[in-house]
N, C-alpha and C positions, 0 to 999 in steps of 0.2 A: 431261343436259337438265332436270335437275330449277333447277338452278341459273338458265337459260334462262324458264325459266314463272313464275318466281316475278316479277322483273319487268317481267314482259311483262304478267300480271294487276295487280299495282299500277299501271302507269300505266294500260293499261286502264279500273280501278277511275279513278282520278283521270278521264280527259278525259270518259265518260260521266257524273260529278259532274259536272262543269263544264256539260256538254253539256246535262244535265235543269235546272241551273241556270238558262243561257238560256234553253231552252226555258221555261220557265215565269215569267221575266222580271222572278225574286225579284235581292233583293239583301241583302245579310249585311249590309248599314249600319242594316236594321229599315225601310227603303226598300221600297215594291214599286212595280215599275214596268211599263207596260202600253203596246205600243204604241198608238195610235190609227191608227184609218185616216180620221180627219177634220181640221181644223184645230183649231189650239187655239180659237179662238172656238166654234166649235162643238161640240167635245167638251165644254167645259164649259157648253152648252147644252142639250144630249140630257141630261146628267147632272144637271142642273138638276130638270131635267124629269123625272127617272123617281124623283128623291127627290122631288120637291112629291108626284106621284101616291103615292108609298109613307109621305106625311104627315110624311114629316122637316121641319124646321124650317131655312126657308135664313137663316143671321146674316147674309151677308159673300160679296160678290162683290168679288176686287182684284183688279184690271188693273195687273201690274206694270212693265210695256210701256208703260203712259197715264201713270204715276207717275215714271219715268222721263224720259219725253217732257217731263215739264212740268219737269224744271232739267237738260234739253240733253244728258243720255244718251239713249244706244244699248244696247236689251233687243231681244234677240229675242222673240217672243210667246211668254210667260205671263202666266198668270190663273191664281187659287187662289181655291178656292170652298170656304164656312166654313158648315159642316152641323152639325144633330143631332137625336134628342128622346132628352126627358128617360127616359125608358122605357128608353131603351136602353143612356146614360150614368150614370145613378142607380145602376144596380144594380156598375156597375164603380167609381163611386168612393164609394159602402158598405164596397169591401173594400179601397180604400185611395184616399185624401182626394185623394195626388199625381198622382191617373191626370185632374185636373181638370186640369191642366197641359198635357193632350194631348188636352181634346176641349175647347167639340165639336172632332170631325174634322174633318179636315180633306182634300181635295184638291188637286194642283197636275197642269196641263196647263200645257206648254211645245212650243218646238219649240226639239231640238238645232243644234247646228255643224253637223246632216249633214243636214240640213232636216225630220229624223222629228219626229211628236207624240208622246210620250207623258201618258198617267195617271199621276200619281205621287198614292202617300197612304200612310201609317205603317202598318206590317205589325201587329195587333193582337197576334199574339202577343209581338212585339217589346217592344208597351207593357205587357204580363200581368208579363212577365219584369222590364221597366227599372223597375215600380211595383209587384213583389212582390205581384199578386194573384192571391193565395192564396184556391181555393175559389171562385173567379171564371169556372172553365172552360165551365162552359155558357154562360154570357154572352158570353163573348171565342170560342168558335167560332158562335153567332148573327151577333156585329160581322163575323169572317173571311165568312163565308158570305154575309152581304147586300152586303159589301164589294163581293167578288168578282159578284155578277148587276148589281149597279148600273156596276160599272167596264165590265164587258162590254156593258154595254148602250150605256154614251156611246163606245166604242170602234171596236164592229162597223159 
């Protein structure tokens, strides 16, 4: 009986781990993806509004679909918002200046091949690992929590 139980428990653990990952819409690639209940443009509009209200600087909004259209190519709706705040980003760069490669923050809204709209952004924990941001745990936690709140507001 014991021999059958161990593989079952192992399989159950793997399935539960995969389910938890899917439920949180997190990806091991360092990108967090959240389903949106809105169109791509509306998702970015809502995100921009909440960011502006919270005092973030909006550096640029890029409509990749319009860019593709200008050169005669097709692309499903895809928009990028570049935003940040020196009060938040500077401490990360003080830990490692290479963090500036991933700053300011970016959020991407896009419609996938099945018609589902997603809001995606870089996982701050992945960024911390990538740039070896030792001693910046408090700032990373602050960024993580803020991005989660902003994303929820934009996608619900």
